[in-house]
C-alpha positions, -999 to 999 in steps of 0.1 A, spaced: 0 0 0 15 33 -11 20 60 16 16 96 6 45 119 15 39 143 44 30 179 36 56 206 38 66 218 73 48 251 70 15 234 61 18 210 90 18 239 115 -19 244 127 -35 277 117 -43 284 153 -6 283 161 2 309 134 -26 332 147 -17 327 183 20 334 177 13 367 159 -13 378 184 5 369 216 38 384 203 20 417 197 2 415 231 32 405 252 58 428 237 44 461 251 39 445 285 75 435 287 89 467 272 68 493 290 57 475 322 82 448 332 114 465 322 127 495 343 113 529 333 131 546 304 129 580 288 107 565 261 71 560 269 40 550 250 6 566 251 -11 534 239 6 513 266 11 536 297 32 521 325 4 522 350 -23 511 325 -26 477 341 -24 486 377 -62 483 382 -75 449 389 -102 454 363 -76 461 336 -57 429 345 -89 409 345 -99 422 311 -64 415 297 -66 380 311 -100 375 295 -86 387 262 -59 361 264 -84 334 272 -107 344 243 -78 343 218 -65 310 232 -99 295 227 -102 309 193 -68 296 182 -77 261 195 -110 261 176 -97 277 144 -94 245 124 -126 228 135 -151 257 141 -136 284 120 -163 310 122 -167 308 160 -129 308 164 -125 339 143 -152 357 163 -133 348 195 -100 362 181 -118 395 171 -135 397 205 -102 391 224 -85 418 203 -113 443 213 -111 433 250 -74 439 250 -79 475 238 -104 480 266 -80 467 292 -54 492 280 -81 519 277 -71 524 240 -94 542 216 -80 523 186 -66 489 178 -28 489 173 -19 477 138 4 450 152 -23 437 174 -47 434 145 -23 412 125 -35 382 145 -70 389 132 -56 392 97 -40 357 99 -72 342 112 -92 360 84 -68 345 58 -75 310 71 -112 317 70 -110 329 34 -88 298 24 -111 272 40 -146 285 40 -170 296 13 -166 331 -2 -198 343 14 -186 333 48 -152 349 43 -167 381 30 -189 383 61 -157 378 83 -139 405 64 -168 428 67 -169 422 104 -133 431 108 -137 463 87 -168 471 107 -148 469 140 -123 493 126 -150 517 114 -166 515 148 -134 527 165 -130 555 140 -166 567 145 -163 565 183 -133 588 183 -149 612 160 -181 613 181 -160 619 212 -140 646 195 -107 629 202 -97 625 165 -64 641 159 -36 633 135 -36 605 110 -59 576 117 -45 541 116 -77 524 107 -74 529 69 -40 512 69 -52 484 91 -82 480 68 -58 476 39 -41 447 57 -76 431 62 -82 433 24 -48 419 17 -54 390 41 -87 382 25 -72 383 -10 -44 359 0 -68 335 16 -93 337 -12 -65 330 -37 -55 299 -17 -91 288 -17 -94 292 -55 -61 274 -60 -73 245 -39 -106 243 -56 -89 244 -90 -65 216 -80 -94 195 -67 -113 200 -100 -83 190 -120 -78 159 -98 -115 150 -101 -114 155 -139 -82 134 -142 -98 106 -121 -129 107 -143 -107 105 -174 -87 76 -160 -119 57 -152 -132 63 -187 -99 52 -203 -99 21 -181 -135 13 -190 -126 16 -227 -95 -5 -223 -116 -32 -205 -142 -30 -232 -117 -34 -260 -100 -63 -242 -133 -80 -235 -144 -76 -271 -111 -88 -285 -108 -117 -261 -144 -131 -264 -155 -121 -299 -131 -144 -317 -140 -174 -296 -177 -168 -297 -176 -164 -335 -159 -198 -338 -184 -213 -314 -214 -200 -333 -200 -212 -367 -191 -247 -354 -223 -251 -335 -243 -242 -366 -223 -267 -387 -227 -294 -361 -265 -289 -360 -267 -293 -398 -247 -325 -400 -255 -341 -367 -277 -367 -384 -259 -373 -416 -223 -370 -405 -220 -377 -368 -182 -378 -369 -179 -342 -383 -206 -330 -358 -186 -345 -330 -154 -328 -343 -172 -295 -345 -185 -298 -310 -150 -306 -298 -139 -274 -315 -168 -256 -297 -156 -270 -264 -120 -259 -270 -130 -224 -281 -153 -221 -251 -125 -231 -227 -102 -205 -244 -128 -178 -240 -133 -188 -203 -96 -188 -198 -93 -153 -213 -120 -140 -191 -104 -155 -160 -71 -140 -170 -87 -106 -175 -105 -107 -142 -73 -118 -125 -55 -89 -139 -81 -65 -127 -78 -79 -92 -41 -81 -93 -37 -52 -68 -58 -70 -43 -40 -102 -49 -6 -85 -44 -18 -70 -11 -29 -105 1 -1 -124 -15 12 -138 18 -22 -154 26 -28 -167 -9 6 -184 -12 -6 -211 12 -39 -217 -7 -42 -241 -35 -64 -241 -66 -55 -206 -78 -41 -207 -113 -13 -182 -121 -19 -155 -146 -7 -164 -181 15 -139 -201 -4 -114 -222 -11 -123 -257 13 -112 -285 24 -118 -321 38 -152 -310 2 -164 -307 -7 -155 -343 1 -190 -356 -21 -206 -329 -48 -181 -339 -45 -192 -375 -49 -229 -365 -80 -221 -345 -95 -201 -373 -88 -229 -398 -110 -252 -377 -138 -227 -382 -135 -231 -419 -114 -201 -428 -78 -207 -438 -54 -181 -426 -21 -175 -444 5 -158 -422 34 -140 -440 63 -127 -419 87 -102 -432 116 -85 -416 136 -96 -386 113 -110 -360 123 -96 -326 108 -89 -292 85 -58 -292 74 -35 -264 46 -53 -245 19 -27 -254 27 -28 -291 29 -66 -291 -5 -69 -275 -21 -42 -297 -8 -58 -328 -21 -92 -319 -55 -79 -309 -59 -60 -342 -50 -92 -361 -74 -112 -340 -103 -88 -345 -96 -85 -382 -96 -123 -386 -128 -125 -365 -145 -101 -389 -134 -122 -418 -150 -153 -402 -182 -135 -392 -189 -111 -421 -168 -117 -452 -181 -151 -463 -145 -158 -476 -129 -192 -471 -94 -177 -466 -76 -145 -456 -40 -133 -456 -22 -118 -426 10 -99 -433 33 -88 -405 63 -66 -415 90 -58 -389 105 -26 -399 133 -6 -382 109 22 -370 75 7 -374 55 -25 -374 32 -29 -404 1 -52 -404 -22 -60 -432 -52 -84 -431 -70 -89 -464 -96 -112 -478 -117 -117 -510 -151 -117 -494 -180 -93 -495 -162 -64 -479 -187 -58 -452 -180 -35 -422 -157 -11 -439 -173 21 -427 -174 40 -395 -211 36 -393 -209 -1 -388 -229 -12 -358 -202 -33 -343 -173 -22 -321 -145 -41 -338 -133 -13 -361 -137 13 -333 -116 -9 -310 -89 -14 -335 -88 23 -344 -85 32 -307 -57 7 -301 -38 21 -330 -44 57 -318 -31 48 -284 1 36 -300 4 68 -322 -2 45 -351 -20 48 -385 -51 28 -391 -71 23 -423 -99 -2 -431 -122 -5 -460 -132 -25 -491 -105 -33 -516 -108 -21 -552 -107 -56 -566 -131 -70 -540 -128 -80 -504 -117 -61 -474 -84 -47 -462 -72 -37 -427 -39 -19 -427 -21 -7 -395 13 9 -389 25 10 -353 57 31 -346 84 13 -327 106 30 -301 142 18 -305 150 25 -269 119 7 -257 125 -22 -279 161 -26 -267 150 -25 -231 124 -52 -239 150 -73 -255 173 -69 -226 145 -78 -202 137 -109 -222 173 -122 -218 
């Protein structure tokens, strides 16, 4: 079972820890600098040295710390409630110091929490959170103006700018995550569709040939069962053999589909008997056997090999065999011909396949109701090959395929075969 790598260190840090670190740094710094340390010439109007002498001020500051701690702890699970606690703790801290505005550094903790809200919650929820922060800043500004204490440059517009920036950063992260999830979902859907098409092609190519032979031999046996019992018996034996081959192909395919589960439980299955090992995938080495099986169905197959026969990449080898198998099946089922010719040419850069017959030439258009030509065309396209199929000028039908060969891949395959 594959184990996903851990996320980056910065992403492993809980969002509450980021918020708490910023907020408590901004809250503790003035206490240490202006209250704990000995008096200096510098002093602060926002943090007077005797500002926390009253018990009520100390209690309010302690309450602010408790609210922010609770908000940081809940920020990942109950984001909206946690954000409200952080804002409330920030307001209470200003009341404890008797401040008529929120210091910009103190509000950075709220900005961090807002960025998390925008990144993890819906846009509507994050906009409400941002509006709440801007409303708090506007409230402080209006209260000072109403009390007639407004003098100098207000800090609220600059703090409001940090709120907007925090929301934009969080919203961008939310959009990036949503886009990534959409791409992942789309890729998974495409993978499922591709796998379904692959299974459909494999099922069609594996079963159609055997079922075609079974149908022809069963019909022949039914016609001669009374007049020629020996030939009827021979035909039924061919039906039995073709049926076993089709069943074996289905079992092999189902086994391949369940290979992941079998690998996971390999230790348990090694001690159990009766489980047949998976056979190697079909390839051009099985063409001669295909010709023998087709001849028993009444269609003689002439196989012509040209070029230097050598191991091919597994996917090209399988695709080439399946295309030949489907083409021969179409000859048996649709052409009415008693023979066909299969040509396989091993070139330096491509593998050329031609399957021709002198039959009726049925099934040469894309509007054919079967899936044989579609499957062959798809297999060729997956290999970046060239596929043509259609009636021949002199009569009959021709399937021509050219599959490119990768020299590097072929060499690797040859090395692996040794």
